[in-house]
C-alpha positions in Angstrom: 104.4 146.7 74.5 106.9 147.8 72.0 109.1 144.9 72.9 106.2 142.6 72.5 105.1 144.0 69.1 108.6 143.6 67.8 108.7 140.1 68.8 105.0 139.5 67.3 106.1 140.9 64.0 109.3 138.5 64.3 107.1 135.9 64.7 104.8 136.9 61.6 107.8 136.8 59.4 108.3 133.1 60.1 105.5 133.0 57.1 106.5 131.4 53.7 106.9 133.3 50.5 107.6 132.9 47.0 111.1 132.2 46.5 111.7 133.1 50.2 111.5 136.9 48.7 109.7 138.0 52.1 108.1 141.0 50.6 107.1 143.0 53.7 108.0 146.0 56.0 106.2 147.4 58.7 105.3 150.5 60.4 104.3 150.8 64.1 102.7 153.4 65.8 101.5 153.0 69.2 99.4 149.6 69.2 98.7 149.8 65.4 101.1 147.6 63.0 100.9 148.6 59.3 101.8 145.9 56.9 103.4 147.2 53.4 104.2 144.9 50.4 107.4 145.3 48.8 106.4 145.0 45.1 110.1 145.2 44.0 110.9 142.0 46.1 109.3 139.7 43.4 108.5 140.9 39.8 108.4 137.3 38.3 105.9 135.3 36.3 105.1 133.5 39.5 103.9 136.7 41.0 101.3 138.1 38.4 99.6 141.0 39.9 101.3 140.4 43.2 99.1 137.8 43.9 101.7 135.5 45.2 102.9 138.1 47.6 99.2 138.7 48.9 99.3 135.0 49.8 102.6 135.4 51.6 100.9 138.4 53.4 98.2 136.3 54.4 100.3 134.0 56.2 102.1 136.7 57.7 99.0 138.1 59.1 97.7 134.8 60.4 100.8 134.2 62.3 100.7 137.8 63.8 97.1 136.8 65.0 98.3 133.8 66.5 101.7 135.5 68.3 99.3 138.5 69.5 96.9 135.9 71.1 100.0 134.1 72.7 101.0 137.4 74.2 97.6 138.4 75.4 96.4 140.8 72.6 93.4 140.7 70.5 94.4 141.3 66.9 91.9 143.4 65.1 92.4 143.1 61.6 91.8 145.8 58.6 92.5 144.6 55.2 93.5 147.6 52.4 92.0 150.2 54.7 93.5 153.2 53.0 93.2 152.8 49.1 95.2 155.9 48.6 98.3 154.7 50.6 100.5 152.6 48.1 101.1 149.0 49.0 99.6 149.2 52.5 98.1 145.6 53.1 96.7 145.8 56.4 96.9 147.3 59.7 96.3 145.4 62.9 95.4 147.1 66.2 96.4 145.4 69.2 94.2 145.4 72.4 95.1 143.9 75.6 93.1 140.6 76.3 93.3 137.5 78.4 96.3 135.2 77.9 94.8 132.3 75.6 96.6 129.0 74.8 97.5 129.0 71.3 98.2 125.3 70.2 99.8 126.3 67.1 102.1 129.3 68.3 104.7 126.6 69.1 104.8 125.7 65.4 105.5 129.1 63.8 109.2 128.5 63.7 109.2 124.8 63.0 106.9 125.0 59.9 108.9 125.0 56.8 108.9 123.5 53.3 109.8 119.8 52.5 110.7 118.8 49.1 112.2 115.5 49.8 110.3 112.7 48.4 107.3 111.2 50.3 107.3 107.6 52.0 105.0 105.2 50.8 102.2 106.3 53.6 98.9 107.9 53.2 97.5 110.4 55.5 94.7 108.7 57.8 91.0 109.6 57.3 91.4 111.7 60.7 94.1 113.5 59.5 92.8 114.7 56.3 89.4 115.7 58.3 91.4 117.6 60.9 93.1 119.7 57.9 90.0 120.2 56.2 88.0 121.4 59.3 91.2 123.7 60.2 90.5 125.5 57.0 86.7 125.5 57.5 87.0 127.2 60.8 88.6 130.2 59.2 85.4 130.9 57.3 87.7 132.2 54.6 87.8 129.4 51.9 88.2 125.5 51.5 90.8 122.8 51.6 90.3 120.0 49.2 92.5 116.7 49.5 92.9 113.9 46.8 94.9 110.8 47.5 93.7 108.1 44.9 96.5 107.2 42.5 94.5 108.1 39.4 94.0 111.6 40.6 97.8 111.6 41.8 99.0 110.4 38.6 96.9 113.2 36.7 98.1 116.0 38.9 101.5 115.0 39.0 102.0 115.5 35.4 100.0 118.8 35.4 102.3 120.1 38.2 105.5 119.0 36.6 104.6 121.4 33.4 106.2 123.9 35.6 109.6 122.7 35.6 109.2 121.6 31.7 108.7 125.2 31.0 111.5 126.5 33.6 114.0 124.6 31.4 112.5 125.7 28.1 111.6 129.4 28.6 114.7 131.6 28.8 113.2 134.5 31.3 111.8 131.6 33.6 115.4 129.7 33.2 117.1 133.0 34.2 114.9 133.8 37.2 115.5 130.5 38.4 119.2 130.6 38.3 119.0 134.0 39.7 117.3 132.9 42.9 119.6 130.0 43.8 122.0 130.4 46.8 124.7 127.9 46.2 126.5 128.8 49.6 125.1 128.5 53.1 127.0 131.5 54.2 125.6 133.9 51.6 121.7 133.2 52.8 121.9 136.2 55.0 123.0 138.5 52.0 120.2 137.4 49.7 116.6 136.1 49.5 116.2 133.1 47.4 116.5 129.3 47.3 119.4 127.7 49.4 120.4 125.1 46.9 119.9 122.2 49.6 116.3 123.3 50.4 115.7 122.3 47.0 116.6 118.3 47.5 117.7 117.6 44.5 119.3 114.1 44.3 122.9 113.9 43.2 122.4 113.3 39.4 119.8 115.8 39.3 122.4 118.5 41.0 124.8 117.6 38.6 122.3 118.5 35.7 121.3 121.8 37.4 124.9 122.8 37.5 125.4 122.2 33.5 121.9 123.7 32.9 122.9 127.1 34.2 124.1 128.0 30.9 121.0 128.7 28.7 123.0 128.2 25.5 124.1 124.4 26.6 120.6 123.8 27.9 119.1 125.0 24.6 121.2 122.5 22.5 120.7 119.5 25.2 116.9 120.4 24.8 117.2 120.0 21.0 118.9 116.9 21.1 118.0 115.0 24.0 114.7 116.9 25.0 116.3 117.3 28.7 113.3 119.6 30.0 111.0 116.5 29.0 113.0 114.0 31.2 113.2 116.6 34.3 109.5 117.0 33.8 108.7 113.2 33.7 111.0 112.8 36.8 109.3 115.3 38.9 105.9 114.2 37.9 106.6 110.9 39.1 107.4 112.3 42.5 104.4 113.9 42.6 102.4 111.4 41.9 104.1 109.9 44.7 103.0 112.0 47.4 100.8 110.9 50.1 98.2 113.3 49.0 97.5 116.6 46.8 95.6 119.5 48.2 94.3 122.9 47.4 93.1 125.8 48.9 90.0 127.5 47.2 88.3 130.9 47.6 85.4 132.1 45.9 86.5 135.2 44.0 89.8 136.3 42.5 90.4 139.8 44.2 93.3 140.9 46.4 91.5 140.1 49.6 90.8 136.4 48.7 94.4 136.1 47.8 95.3 137.5 51.4 92.6 135.3 52.8 93.8 132.2 51.0 97.4 133.1 52.4 95.8 132.9 56.0 94.1 129.5 55.0 97.2 128.1 53.8 99.3 129.1 56.9 96.9 127.6 59.5 96.6 124.4 57.6 100.4 124.1 57.3 100.9 124.8 60.9 98.2 122.1 61.8 100.2 119.9 59.4 103.6 120.5 61.5 101.7 119.5 64.4 100.4 116.3 63.0 104.2 115.5 61.6 102.9 116.3 57.9 105.3 117.3 55.3 104.2 120.2 53.1 105.6 121.3 49.6 103.8 124.1 47.9 103.5 123.5 44.1 102.1 126.8 42.6 104.0 127.3 39.4 100.9 126.1 36.9 98.3 128.2 38.8 100.2 131.3 38.6 101.3 130.9 34.8 97.5 130.5 34.3 96.9 133.8 36.2 99.2 135.4 33.6 97.3 134.0 30.7 94.0 135.0 32.4 95.4 138.6 32.7 96.4 138.9 29.3 100.3 138.4 30.0 100.7 135.6 27.6 103.5 136.9 25.5 106.4 135.5 27.5 105.0 132.2 26.8 105.3 130.2 23.5 101.8 129.0 21.8 102.9 125.4 23.0 103.5 126.5 26.4 100.1 128.6 26.6 98.3 125.4 25.4 100.4 123.0 28.1 99.5 125.6 30.9 95.8 125.5 29.8 95.8 121.8 29.8 97.4 121.2 33.0 95.2 123.7 35.1 92.1 122.4 33.1 93.4 118.8 34.9 93.6 120.3 38.2 90.5 121.9 38.2 88.7 118.7 37.0 90.5 116.5 39.3 89.7 118.3 42.3 86.2 119.0 41.2 85.9 122.7 41.5 83.9 125.1 39.3 83.8 128.8 39.4 86.4 129.1 42.1 90.0 130.6 42.4 92.9 128.2 43.3 95.6 130.3 45.0 97.6 127.3 46.7 98.3 123.7 45.6 100.7 121.7 47.8 102.1 118.0 48.2 101.2 116.4 51.8 102.7 113.5 53.0 105.3 112.0 55.1 109.0 112.6 54.3 112.5 112.5 56.3 113.7 115.9 57.9 114.8 118.5 55.0 118.5 118.7 54.4 118.4 122.6 55.3 115.7 125.3 55.9 115.5 128.8 54.5 116.7 131.7 56.5 114.8 134.7 57.5 115.9 138.2 57.1 115.4 140.6 59.7 112.3 142.4 59.3 112.0 146.1 58.2 110.2 147.8 60.9 110.0 151.7 61.3 108.5 153.1 64.9 106.5 156.3 64.9 106.2 157.5 68.2 102.8 159.2 69.2 
C-alpha cells in the first residue's frame, strides 16, 4: 500500500499552482495522507490570504481522489480537520474499494497550461455543455463560459490590466522577473516560469529582456508608455480566445477556494481530454482580493481604480452577483506549447504506526 500511496501523491502533484510554486508537503500515517500548505512558497500579491495556494491545493486533492480511485481506493476527504494544526489543509483516508475506470486519470500528467495564441475556432455547443456539466457534477460550484465577440473584447481589456500593472508597479515587476527561469536545465533547482512556457513572440521576448531593469522600464514608460502597449497587445490576444470562462463559488472562505480548485482541475482535465487548451488568467481577480482585504497600499490610486473597473467588467460580463470568482481562464484551440513546467519531487514524511 505504501508504494501506491506515494504514487497517488505523485499523481496529485501534477496539479497547477501559481508561478508553479507547488506549495504543498505531505505526511503519511498508515492509510492517511495529511496535506499541508507551505505559505513561504508564495507570498506574492497574487496569493493574498494564501487563496491562490488554496485553489492549487483543491486541484491537488482532486488529482489524489482520481488517482486513488484508479488504484482501487475510496478517498475520504476532511478539509481543515484540525484548526490547531498550522497549515493543515486536508486529511485523506484511503479505504480499499473496487477498481473503477477513471477516464480522467490518463490526463493527469497530460494536463498543462498553454499560453499560445488560439486558432480562429470556437468550442462547439456540445463541448461547452460537457465542461459546464463537469463542473456542475462536483456539486461545489459552477462554470460559466462566454464566447461572443463583444464579451471577449470587454474581458480581454479587463484581463490585460494585469500586464499593465506588472510593468508599472516595481514590486510586481521584481516578482515577475524573480520567477522567470531562463534556462531549461535550471528548472529542477527552482520553482517558477520557464521562459518558453510564457510563449513570448520574438519581439516580445526582446522587450522582456530589456524591461528586466526597472530604471530602463520606468524611463521607457514615461516616454513611450510601453506598459500600455504591452497591455493592448495582450488584450487583443485574449479577445481572440475561443472562449473565456470562470469558476464561481458561493462564499469567500478557505473551503470555497479549495473547492474552486477541485472544480477547476476536473474541468481542466476534461478540457484536456477534449483537446481544448487552457490558460489561467487570474491576476485581476487576486489583485481585487487584496483591495477587498484592505491591502491596497502597494497599488497606486490609479491602479486601484483600474483593478476595480476591470473586476466590475468581469462580473457584469459573466452576469454574476454576490458570488466569488477564484478562477478565470482562456479556452480554445492552439498548437502544442513550446515547453511545460517541471514538477518537483514531493516532500513526503512517512510516520510508521
